[in-house]
N, C-alpha and C positions, 0 to 999 in steps of 0.2 A: 326927193329923190329915191326911189328905191334901190337897190344893188345891183341888178339888171339894166334901169335906165344909166346907170353911174358906170358902167362896163361899155355899154352902148354910145357914149361920149367919145371914147377910145378905140372902137373898132374904126376899119376903113368907112370913107362915108357912105351913106347910104343901108348899111347892115344892120338889122335888128334882130332881135334874140326872140326866133319863133316857139322854140317847144324843148323839154328838158330830153336829152335822150338816154341818161343814165346817173345812176346815183353811186357814190362808192362812200367807205368810211371816213373820208375826209375831203369830200370833194364831189361835187357836179357838173356835168356834160351836159353841153346847151349846143344848140343849132342855131347857128345867124345864118340870116342870108339877106340878100339885095336882087331886085328886079336889074337884068342885065342892059333891060331897056330895046327901045325897036323893035321892029317886025319880027317875030319870031326868035326873040330874044330868052336865052336860057338862064335860070337863074343863076346866080353864084352863091356857092353854099360854102360855110366855114364852120369848124368845133371849137367849141370856148370851153375850158376847163378851169374852174370855179373854185377856190378852196373855201369849201364848207363852214359858215359861220356858225360862230359856237364850238367848233371845232380846233379854232388856233389855239396850240400849244408852241415852244418850242421845238417839240419832236417834228409837229407836223410841218409846222414852217422850216424847217430845215429840209424835211423828205422834198416837199413842192421847190424849194430853191434846189436842190440833188436832182429832180425830175428835168427842170430848166436846164441845169446844168450840164445834164447827160445829152438832152436834147440838142445843143448846140455846140455840140462836139462830133453828132453823126450827123451824115449826109450819104445816105443809101436810097436806094426806090425800095424796098422792101420795111422800111422802117416811117411813118409818117411822121414828118418835121415839123418843128415848132417855127411858127412864123411870126410873133407879135407876142410880148409879155407886157402886165403891167399889174397896176393896185385901185382897186376899188373901196373904200368904206371899210379899210381894213382888210380887207382879201386879194390874198396873189389871184392871177389868171393867167393863163397864155393862150395861145389861138394855134389851131392845126387847120390842115386843109381838110373839107369834106372827102370821105372814100365812101361812096356806096357800099352796100355789101351786108354782111352778117358776120357777128363773132361766132368764133368756132365753138361756142359753148353754146351759143344759142342752135348751130347746125347740129349740135349731136343732139339735144333735147328735142327737137321738133321734128328729126328725120333720122337718125338715129346713127352708126358707124358708116364712115366713108368707103371707096373701093380703094384697091392695095394702091393704082396707081395715085389717085388724089391724094392720098394720106402721104405718101413718098413726095408726094409737088409741095403738098402745104409746109413738109417737115425741112424740103429741102430749101424754102425761101425763109422760114423761118432760123435755121443754122446757117445760112449765109448772112441774113442780118446780126446773128448773136458772134459769127466772125468777124464782121465790121467793128462792131461793138469790143467786142475782148479785145483787137489791137489796138484800140484807145484805150484801153483800164478799163473798162465800163463791164460792170457782170449785173447782168441783170437780175435777177434772184426773185423771179415772181413768174416764168415761163407758164402758162397757164392756159386752157382754152378760152376763159374770159377775156385774155389778152391777145387772140392771135385773131385781125380780122380777114374775114373770106372776100373777095370780091373776084369775081368770074375765077378763073384759072390761077388767081393769084395769092397769094396771103402775106399780112405785112402784121410786122410785130408791134403791141402798143404797149403803152401806159411801163415809162419809167419809173413811176413811183418808187420802186424799193431798190432801184437800182444803185449800186455802188460804185462809184468814179476811181475808186482805188482798192486793190484786191489785198490792200494790207488794214484797210479801215476797219473798225468794229465799232459796234454801238452795244451802249449800256445803259442798263434802268440806273436810276438815282442813288440804288445803294450796291450798284458794281457790278450788278449780275449780268452775262451775256444775254442780250434781246433775240429771241428768235427770230427771225423775218421772212417772211413765206405763205404760203399756202399750204397747208398739212398734206392732201392729198398729192403736192406734186414737188414738195422739199426733198434734197436729197440729204442719206445719212448727214452728211458732215456740216451740214447746216443744223441738223435737229442738235447736234453734239456740240456745236461752238468749235469744232477741227477742220482750220481750212475751211471756215465757212462763206469765204468769199472768190474762191477758188471757181477759176471761168467752167470748169468741170462740173460746178452744181449745176449749172444752165443747164448741161448735156444731158443729167441724169433726167432733169423736170421733162425736157424738150422728148426723151426717152418714155417719159411718164404718159406725155399727150399723145406721142404717138401709139403707143397702148391701150387708149382710149379712144382715139380715131378708128381705130383698127376694131374694137371690140364693143366700144359701149360705154365701156369701165375701168378705171384706174388700178393700177398692178397690185395693189394693197388694199384694195376697196373692203368697208365693213366695220360696223361698228363706231366708236365714237371719234374723235379727230386722237386722243390721246391712244385708241386703240390703232388707228393706223398708222401712226408714227411709231411705234412700238415694233409693228408685226416688219417697219421698214428698219429695223435694225436688228431682226431676230428671224424672220422669214426670206425664203425666196419668192421672188413676184408669183402671179398667180400664172399659168400656163398657157399661155398666149393661143399658140394652136389647137389647143383643147378648146378654147371659147371660139376662136375663129379658123375653121379646119384648113382654110383655103390659102391661107396665107404664105408664101413659099418661106421655104427655110433659111434662104439668104435674108430676109426682111426680120425673119423672127429673131434669127441671131444676132442684128442691127440694132435692133431694141435691146434684145437681152443685155448685148455687151454695155447698153449705156446705162441701165440699169443695175451696172455691177456697185455693190459697198464701197470698193476702193477707186479713189478718184483715178488712179494709174491704170485700172483696168477697162476703162471706157474709150470713145475715141479721145485723139491727143487734144484736138483741136476742132471747132466747127467745123472749119475748113476743111480738113479729113472728112468728117463727116459729108459734107456737100460732096465732094469726090467720091467717095460711096454710092450716096444716094444715085446721081445720076447715072454710075454706071449700072446699077439696079435699072434704073430707068430706061437707059438704054437696051439692056436686053428685055423689058417687059414690055417694050414698043408705047414707050410715051406719045400721045399721038395731040 
């Protein structure tokens, strides 16, 4: 019996794994489905996230547990929930509802920047999800287009694999050095330096980077190697959003710029405050 067959034995009756949806550094993501039965019955679907065999270390196991722990605490319409957890042949796995759509990363890659209203609408959903997580002591730490799912007019925050369930927790290498967690293009200055690296306002900086990319098709510190991108974050202002996207309203550009502030105290105080500000902008811009 292989790994997928062993997992299928623990899925709800009738579910089989149909295809791989994606591959991460330490996990595989699969689609599982079963026929609902009856005339005109629709197929029921689940997403199964599995720890990749060969990547099982103390760190990857801890992060997988951390993601499951975070998802157990969260119940929000813009966060894909945890349904079931298990272990098969030494690999942890869990299931989530299947939501059709595409990642924001795929949307930007295939069709380019979003409209201003689409950007605000997606950012509002992500900020609302972050407010829920932050209120429960959970900092996502990896807000980026690949972790945002677009389905119709809604956006969903996914992948809490880097989430920290305590803003006081730290991660270090075996020799005691601070471990940088996140994705370089979207990491806040404090994540890069280890200064208040788990402050919830780091998620707001990352969301500011995502909003910039939704509007322009590129990240605000783009160019060169990952190291160059990270150094630019610490030493240079972001690219001029309105120079890249002239039709961006000044209030929207100011909102993005505020969340890209080097100092956390200069950003929005909370994700909830950002939601309120976006709602106001959407009301004025005529979100239909």
